[in-house]
Every structure is written in structure tokens, then in C-alpha cells.
C-alpha positions in Angstrom: 267.3 161.2 249.6 268.3 164.8 250.1 270.5 165.0 253.1 270.1 169.6 254.2 272.7 170.8 256.4 272.0 174.8 257.5 274.4 176.8 259.1 275.2 180.4 259.4 273.3 181.2 263.0 273.9 183.5 265.5 273.2 186.0 267.6 273.3 189.6 266.7 271.7 192.5 267.5 267.8 194.1 266.9 268.6 195.9 263.5 272.0 193.2 262.9 271.7 190.8 259.5 272.3 187.1 259.1 272.9 184.9 255.7 272.0 181.8 256.1 273.1 178.7 254.3 271.8 175.5 253.6 273.5 172.9 251.4 271.6 170.1 250.5 273.5 166.5 248.5 271.9 163.7 247.1 269.5 163.2 245.3 269.4 166.4 242.3 269.7 169.4 243.5 268.0 172.0 240.7 265.0 170.3 240.7 263.6 170.6 243.8 262.0 174.0 245.7 263.8 174.7 248.6 262.3 176.4 251.6 263.1 178.1 254.9 260.5 177.6 258.2 261.9 178.6 261.1 260.1 178.3 264.5 260.0 180.2 267.8 260.1 178.7 271.8 256.4 178.2 272.6 255.2 177.9 269.0 254.2 176.0 265.5 257.5 176.1 263.4 256.0 178.4 260.4 257.3 179.3 257.3 258.9 182.1 256.0 260.4 182.1 252.1 260.6 179.5 249.5 262.1 179.4 246.0 261.2 177.2 243.9 262.8 174.7 241.4 263.0 177.5 238.6 264.0 179.9 241.1 260.3 182.1 241.5 260.8 183.5 245.1 258.0 184.0 247.9 258.0 185.1 251.9 255.8 185.4 254.6 254.5 189.3 255.7 256.5 188.7 258.0 259.4 188.9 256.3 258.9 191.0 253.3 261.3 193.2 252.4 263.7 192.3 254.9 264.1 188.6 253.7 265.7 187.4 250.5 265.8 183.6 249.5 268.1 182.9 247.0 270.3 179.2 245.0 272.8 178.7 243.6 272.7 175.0 242.0 275.8 175.0 241.1 276.9 174.5 244.9 274.4 172.7 245.6 273.4 175.2 247.9 269.9 177.4 248.8 270.1 181.0 251.0 268.8 183.4 253.4 269.9 186.6 253.9 268.4 188.6 256.6 268.6 192.2 257.0 266.9 195.0 260.4 266.7 191.5 262.7 264.3 192.2 265.4 264.0 190.5 268.7 260.5 188.5 267.2 263.0 186.7 264.0 264.7 185.0 266.9 264.3 181.3 266.6 265.0 178.1 264.9 265.6 178.1 261.2 265.3 174.6 258.4 265.5 174.1 255.7 263.5 171.6 254.1 263.7 170.0 250.0 260.2 169.6 247.8 259.6 167.7 244.8 256.2 169.8 244.5 255.4 171.9 241.2 254.0 175.1 241.8 255.3 177.5 245.3 255.1 174.0 248.2 254.6 176.2 251.7 253.3 174.1 253.9 255.6 171.8 255.9 253.6 168.4 254.5 255.0 169.2 251.0 258.8 169.2 252.4 259.9 166.0 252.8 263.3 166.1 253.6 264.8 168.4 256.1 267.5 169.7 258.0 268.6 169.7 261.9 267.7 173.4 262.4 269.7 176.2 263.1 269.0 179.1 265.7 268.9 182.1 264.8 268.5 184.6 268.3 268.4 188.6 268.0 268.8 190.8 271.1 266.5 194.4 271.5 
């Protein structure tokens, strides 16, 4: 079992930056791919970015060039650096863990989820 706790959300203005953190506990963190998803009001949860167990990163087109995912295995933590935030980035952001090899980007590939952290971007 893997427990995930997100932090770092908040209310910011368009153009600002935020860094989300996700602290993991339980099984060996370095063995897991870690992803970020988000869910805006009235919309389905969508993939944002992920980092594989061996450090490769990939992200959604909607955040490409603005968001950066990274991991620190020594701290059992994954980060999402969000720059140039837009009002459409407003959502609850979820951290998720997956034992899949490859590039997991679908919800069903992630059995472990955090409780979410709210990010609100005002215009």
C-alpha cells in the first residue's frame, strides 16, 4: 500500500506560479511511476504529467512548456512546478502512484491516490 498526501495548492492570479508537493509513504517510492491529474468543476479528471520509476517525464499538451514534474526519491516526494498559470488551470489536483512500467497516463493505471489539493487561478 502507498499513502499519498498532496500540499501546496492555493489561490493565485493568472501568470503566477505554484509548486505542488506529494509526499509518499508505504512501499518503496522509487519503484513507482508518479503522476498528477486534475479535475475541474463539472469536468472529468484528466492527466496532467507523470514521471516514470526511472525518471522520465511526460505531460499533457495543455500544460506543456508551463508545468514541470520532478521527483526526489530520497525524500519520497514528487513535485509539480506550475508556471504561467491560467484560469483554466483551476482544478483539484491529485497525486497518484502506479507500479506500471512504461508511461502510465490513464486513471486505471494508478491504484494509489491522494486526497487532492485545490488550485484556483483568478483572472
